[in-house]
C-alpha positions in Angstrom: 46.9 44.2 -6.5 49.8 41.7 -5.8 48.2 40.8 -2.5 44.9 40.1 -4.2 46.6 37.8 -6.7 48.4 35.9 -3.9 45.2 35.5 -1.9 43.5 34.2 -5.1 46.3 31.7 -5.7 46.2 30.6 -2.1 42.4 30.0 -2.2 42.6 28.0 -5.5 45.4 25.7 -4.6 44.5 25.2 -1.0 41.1 24.0 -2.3 42.7 21.8 -4.8 45.0 20.4 -2.1 41.9 19.4 0.0 39.7 18.0 -2.8 42.3 16.7 -5.2 41.8 13.0 -5.0 42.9 10.7 -7.8 46.5 11.4 -8.8 48.4 13.8 -11.1 46.1 13.5 -14.1 43.0 14.4 -12.1 44.8 17.2 -10.3 45.8 18.7 -13.7 42.2 18.4 -14.9 41.1 20.3 -11.8 43.7 22.9 -12.4 42.7 23.4 -16.0 39.1 23.9 -14.8 40.1 26.4 -12.1 42.8 28.5 -13.8 41.8 28.3 -17.5 38.1 27.9 -17.7 36.9 29.7 -14.6 39.5 32.4 -14.1 41.2 32.6 -17.5 44.7 33.3 -16.0 46.1 32.2 -19.4 45.1 30.3 -22.5 44.4 26.6 -23.1 47.4 26.5 -25.4 49.8 27.9 -22.8 48.4 25.5 -20.2 49.2 22.6 -22.6 52.7 24.0 -23.0 53.2 24.0 -19.3 52.1 20.4 -19.1 54.7 19.5 -21.8 57.4 21.5 -19.9 56.5 19.8 -16.6 57.0 16.4 -18.2 60.5 17.3 -19.2 61.8 17.6 -15.7 61.9 15.2 -12.7 59.5 15.3 -9.8 55.7 15.2 -9.1 53.9 16.5 -12.2 50.8 17.9 -10.5 52.8 19.8 -7.9 55.0 21.2 -10.7 51.9 22.3 -12.6 50.7 24.1 -9.4 54.0 25.8 -9.2 53.9 26.8 -12.9 50.4 28.2 -12.5 51.4 30.2 -9.4 54.5 31.6 -11.1 52.4 32.7 -14.1 49.9 34.4 -12.0 52.0 35.9 -9.2 55.7 35.5 -9.9 58.1 33.9 -7.4 55.8 34.7 -4.5 52.9 33.1 -6.5 55.1 30.0 -7.1 55.8 29.6 -3.4 52.2 30.2 -2.3 50.7 27.8 -4.9 53.2 25.1 -3.9 52.7 25.4 -0.2 48.9 25.6 -0.4 48.7 22.6 -2.7 51.1 20.4 -0.7 50.3 21.2 2.9 46.8 19.7 3.1 48.0 16.4 1.8 51.0 16.5 4.1 48.9 17.2 7.2 46.4 14.5 6.4 49.1 12.0 5.6 50.9 12.9 8.9 47.7 12.1 10.9 47.5 8.7 9.2 51.2 8.2 9.8 50.8 9.0 13.5 47.8 6.7 13.8 49.6 3.9 11.9 52.6 4.2 14.3 50.3 4.0 17.3 47.9 1.3 16.2 49.8 -0.5 13.3 46.9 -0.5 10.9 45.0 1.6 8.4 41.2 2.1 8.2 39.2 0.0 5.7 38.5 2.1 2.6 38.0 -0.5 -0.1 34.2 0.0 -0.3 34.8 3.7 -1.2 37.7 2.9 -3.7 35.5 0.6 -5.8 33.6 3.4 -7.5 36.2 6.1 -7.2 38.7 4.5 -9.6 36.5 4.3 -12.7 35.2 7.8 -12.0 38.8 9.1 -11.8 39.5 7.4 -15.2 36.4 9.2 -16.6 37.7 12.6 -15.4 41.1 11.9 -16.9 39.7 10.8 -20.3 37.5 13.9 -20.5 40.7 16.0 -19.8 42.4 14.1 -22.6 39.6 14.9 -25.0 39.7 18.6 -24.1 43.5 19.0 -24.3 43.7 16.7 -27.4 41.5 19.1 -29.4 44.1 21.8 -28.8 47.3 19.7 -29.1 46.7 17.6 -32.2 47.2 20.3 -34.7 48.2 18.3 -37.8 48.7 14.8 -39.2 52.3 14.6 -38.0 51.2 15.2 -34.4 48.5 12.6 -34.7 51.1 10.1 -35.8 53.5 11.0 -33.1 50.8 10.9 -30.5 49.6 7.4 -31.6 53.2 6.1 -31.7 53.9 7.5 -28.2 50.7 5.9 -26.8 51.7 2.5 -28.2 55.3 2.8 -26.8 54.0 3.8 -23.4 51.5 0.9 -23.3 54.3 -1.7 -24.1 56.5 -0.2 -21.3 59.0 2.0 -23.0 60.6 4.6 -20.6 58.5 7.7 -20.6 61.5 10.0 -20.6 62.7 8.4 -23.9 59.2 8.8 -25.3 59.0 12.5 -24.5 62.4 13.5 -25.8 62.1 11.0 -28.7 58.8 12.8 -29.8 60.5 16.2 -29.5 63.5 15.2 -31.6 61.2 13.5 -34.2 59.2 16.8 -34.5 62.4 18.9 -34.9 63.6 16.4 -37.6 60.3 16.7 -39.4 60.5 20.5 -39.2 63.9 20.7 -40.7 63.1 18.1 -43.4 60.1 20.2 -44.4 62.2 23.3 -44.4 65.0 21.7 -46.4 67.4 21.5 -43.4 67.5 25.3 -42.9 70.2 26.6 -40.6 69.8 25.7 -37.0 69.1 28.9 -35.2 67.9 27.8 -31.9 69.2 25.7 -29.0 68.5 22.0 -29.0 66.1 20.4 -26.5 67.5 20.1 -23.0 66.9 17.6 -20.3 67.3 18.4 -16.6 68.6 15.1 -15.3 70.6 15.9 -12.3 72.1 13.0 -10.4 72.6 14.0 -6.8 75.3 11.9 -5.2 75.1 13.1 -1.7 75.0 11.5 1.7 74.4 12.8 5.1 76.8 12.6 8.0 74.3 11.3 10.4 71.2 9.0 10.3 69.0 12.0 11.2 69.8 13.6 7.8 70.0 10.4 5.8 66.2 10.5 5.4 66.4 14.0 3.9 69.2 13.1 1.5 67.5 10.0 0.3 64.2 11.8 -0.5 66.1 14.8 -2.0 67.8 12.4 -4.4 64.5 10.8 -5.3 62.8 14.2 -5.9 65.7 15.3 -8.1 66.0 12.3 -10.4 62.6 10.6 -10.5 60.4 10.7 -13.6 57.0 9.2 -13.7 54.0 8.4 -11.6 53.6 7.6 -8.0 54.0 4.0 -8.8 57.5 4.7 -10.2 58.2 6.5 -6.9 57.3 3.4 -4.9 59.5 1.2 -7.1 62.3 3.6 -6.5 61.7 3.6 -2.7 61.5 -0.2 -2.7 65.1 -0.2 -4.1 66.3 2.6 -1.8 64.7 1.7 1.5 63.2 -1.8 1.5 66.1 -3.7 -0.1 68.5 -1.9 2.1 66.6 -2.9 5.2 65.6 0.6 6.3 61.8 0.0 5.8 59.6 -3.0 5.7 57.8 -3.9 2.5 54.4 -3.9 4.3 55.0 -0.3 5.5 55.7 0.7 1.9 52.5 -1.0 0.7 50.6 0.8 3.4 52.2 4.1 2.2 50.9 3.4 -1.3 47.4 2.9 0.1 47.6 6.2 2.0 48.8 8.0 -1.2 45.7 6.6 -3.0 43.0 7.6 -0.6 44.3 11.0 0.6 44.0 14.2 -1.5 46.8 16.1 -3.1 50.1 14.9 -4.6 50.9 11.2 -4.2 54.4 12.2 -3.2 53.0 13.1 0.2 53.5 9.4 0.9 57.0 10.5 1.7 55.6 12.1 4.8 54.1 8.8 5.9 57.4 6.9 5.3 59.5 9.6 6.9 57.3 9.4 10.0 57.8 5.7 10.3 61.5 6.1 10.0 62.1 9.1 12.2 58.9 10.4 13.8 57.8 14.0 13.2 61.3 15.2 12.3 61.7 12.3 9.8 58.4 13.2 8.2 59.4 16.9 7.9 62.8 16.0 6.3 61.3 13.5 3.9 58.6 15.9 2.8 61.0 18.9 2.3 63.6 16.6 0.6 61.2 15.2 -2.0 59.4 18.5 -2.9 62.4 20.9 -2.8 63.8 20.0 -6.3 60.5 20.7 -7.9 60.5 24.3 -6.7 64.0 24.9 -8.1 63.3 23.1 -11.4 60.1 25.0 -12.1 61.6 28.3 -11.1 64.3 27.8 -13.7 62.1 26.4 -16.5 59.0 28.5 -16.3 60.5 31.7 -17.9 61.9 29.6 -20.8 58.5 28.2 -21.9 57.3 31.3 -23.8 60.8 31.8 -25.2 60.9 28.2 -26.5 57.5 28.8 -28.1 58.8 31.7 -30.1 61.5 29.6 -31.9 59.9 27.7 -34.7 62.0 24.6 -34.3 61.5 24.6 -30.5 57.8 25.2 -31.0 57.6 22.0 -33.0 59.5 20.3 -30.2 57.1 21.6 -27.6 54.1 20.6 -29.7 55.3 17.0 -29.9 56.1 16.8 -26.2 52.6 18.1 -25.4 51.1 15.3 -27.6 53.4 12.7 -26.0 52.4 13.9 -22.5 48.7 13.3 -23.5 49.6 9.9 -24.8 51.3 9.1 -21.5 48.1 10.1 -19.7 46.2 7.6 -22.0 48.6 4.9 -21.0 48.0 5.6 -17.3 44.3 5.3 -17.9 44.8 1.9 -19.6 46.9 0.6 -16.8 44.4 1.8 -14.2 41.5 0.4 -16.1 43.0 -3.1 -16.2 42.4 -3.5 -12.5 39.5 -1.2 -11.8 37.1 -1.4 -14.9 36.4 -5.1 -15.1 32.5 -5.5 -15.0 29.3 -3.7 -16.1 29.1 -1.7 -12.8 32.5 -0.1 -13.2 32.0 0.4 -16.9 28.8 2.2 -16.1 30.6 4.5 -13.6 33.4 5.2 -16.1 30.9 6.2 -18.9 28.9 8.3 -16.5 32.2 10.0 -15.3 33.2 10.8 -18.9 29.7 12.1 -19.8 29.3 14.3 -16.7 32.8 15.7 -17.1 32.4 16.5 -20.8 28.9 18.0 -20.8 29.1 19.8 -17.4 32.2 21.8 -17.8 31.5 24.0 -14.8 31.0 21.1 -12.4 34.0 20.6 -10.1 35.7 17.2 -10.8 35.6 16.5 -7.1 31.8 16.0 -7.3 32.3 13.5 -10.1 34.7 11.5 -7.9 32.4 11.7 -4.9 29.5 10.6 -7.1 31.6 7.7 -8.3 32.3 6.7 -4.7 28.5 6.8 -3.9 27.6 4.9 -7.1 30.2 2.3 -6.4 28.9 1.8 -2.9 25.3 1.5 -4.0 26.2 -0.9 -6.9 28.1 -3.1 -4.6 24.8 -3.7 -2.7 23.2 -5.1 -5.9 
């Protein structure tokens, strides 16, 4: 029975690792489709709890969601299998690009395909928000918290402050409503380790840099690249053009955007550098999720912490909305892209069984055809 579960986990997350274009929000939408709607490993409500918990810790959100799902289904073995199967396809594909880039110094032209993919991706994300929002927005207080979080995210407030601020606000509302009853549960916690480590040799410096990044970084792939600009470009270890090309690779390859670390590590130290950068940036997520996952159900049982988790879930959805707005500024700017966006939302909402990958592929095809007009 255990082997059957592990094989099922491997199939699901290897497939997602291959077809998962579009970034964390799309990956999470695909996971919800696979593990909740199709296979019913757990409920919608618990899936939302896992999203909220994932946003409380550093590291790549979609990878951590894969780890959570694997742990729920198959324990520690499931966590390891889900993580490996989700990450490896992206790492292998990125490594091929990294080798070609090192040999020839350029990337293939992919702009014609990206034109229609971006609005289709936003459509998939918005349909996910609608589905999750129906479950998460349980009362007027959560609506108010969610709206406030969305506004704060759009104006640029740090997302860690937004998440924990929402949680503390919900606990305050809970105790005001219950006349400041005795505090009988632990307060919210933040896993914010600061690894101050350094390698003894340049061979391991790559590993330590990416381990530190993986252990302290909150936010999207763009936050990752800002961090790497500070750590690598400004210190003269990497050229800015190489970092920009790494961003491009992260956008048009499937799987977690953090696989760009493989590309950068290869440019810095060949195959060994790619391996060290990859292990370094993903290792903290395995440890954080392994620690946090057993606490999610326990937190839900405490009324105060349940209020905290509800608010964090709503804040996480608000942050996804902010990501959509930022993406839309650059990629939804004429009637063609608006048409693809609306079609993406409609298809995703009214064809629940259709894999999100087909929506994205359809967006790419539509974008290519509309560019000919």
